[in-house]
C-alpha positions as CSV (number, residue, x, y, z in Angstrom):
1,M,3.1,17.1,13.2
2,K,4.1,13.7,11.6
3,T,4.9,13.5,8.1
4,D,2.9,11.3,5.9
5,K,4.1,7.8,5.1
6,H,4.5,6.5,1.6
7,Y,3.5,3.0,0.7
8,K,3.9,1.0,-2.7
9,F,1.9,-1.9,-3.7
10,I,3.3,-4.7,-5.6
11,N,2.1,-7.7,-7.3
12,S,3.8,-10.7,-6.1
13,V,3.9,-12.7,-9.2
14,T,5.6,-10.1,-11.3
15,G,7.5,-8.3,-8.4
16,Y,6.4,-5.0,-10.2
17,C,5.2,-1.9,-8.2
18,I,1.6,-1.4,-9.7
19,F,0.4,1.6,-7.4
20,H,1.9,4.4,-5.0
21,Y,-0.1,5.6,-1.9
22,S,0.6,8.4,0.8
23,I,-1.3,8.1,4.0
24,S,-1.3,10.6,7.0
25,G,1.3,10.3,9.7
26,E,-1.4,11.2,12.1
27,L,-2.9,7.9,12.0
28,T,-2.7,5.1,14.4
29,P,-1.2,1.9,13.4
30,E,-4.6,0.1,13.3
31,Q,-6.0,3.1,11.3
32,V,-2.9,2.9,8.9
33,K,-3.4,-1.1,8.3
34,A,-7.5,-0.5,7.8
35,E,-6.6,2.0,5.1
36,L,-3.9,-0.1,3.4
37,E,-6.2,-2.9,3.5
38,K,-9.0,-1.0,1.7
39,V,-6.5,0.2,-0.9
40,K,-5.0,-3.0,-1.6
41,S,-8.6,-4.5,-2.1
42,Q,-9.2,-1.6,-4.8
43,V,-5.7,-2.1,-6.5
44,A,-6.1,-5.7,-6.8
45,S,-9.6,-5.4,-8.2
46,N,-8.4,-2.3,-10.5
47,N,-5.8,-4.7,-11.7
48,R,-8.1,-7.9,-12.2
49,L,-5.5,-9.6,-9.6
50,L,-6.3,-12.0,-6.9
51,L,-6.1,-10.2,-3.4
52,N,-3.5,-12.6,-2.2
53,T,-1.0,-11.6,-4.8
54,V,-0.9,-8.0,-3.9
55,Y,1.2,-6.7,-0.7
56,W,2.4,-3.4,0.3
57,E,5.5,-2.1,1.6
58,E,6.2,1.3,3.1
59,V,9.0,3.6,1.1
60,K,11.5,4.5,3.2
61,D,14.2,7.6,2.4
62,G,16.6,6.1,-0.5
63,N,14.1,3.1,-1.1
């Protein structure tokens, strides 16, 4: 069993983290990317930001 991966969504204009998200480690890289793109759209919309100003980073241990 693979562990979940954790991501943070960041507003590139301010540099602030605006959302945290966990995703199953069982998904393929393509499924992970598709899910993160969907969440990115929702985060941008909910925060009234342009889509291209939001990006995600995987949260590693100690990060």
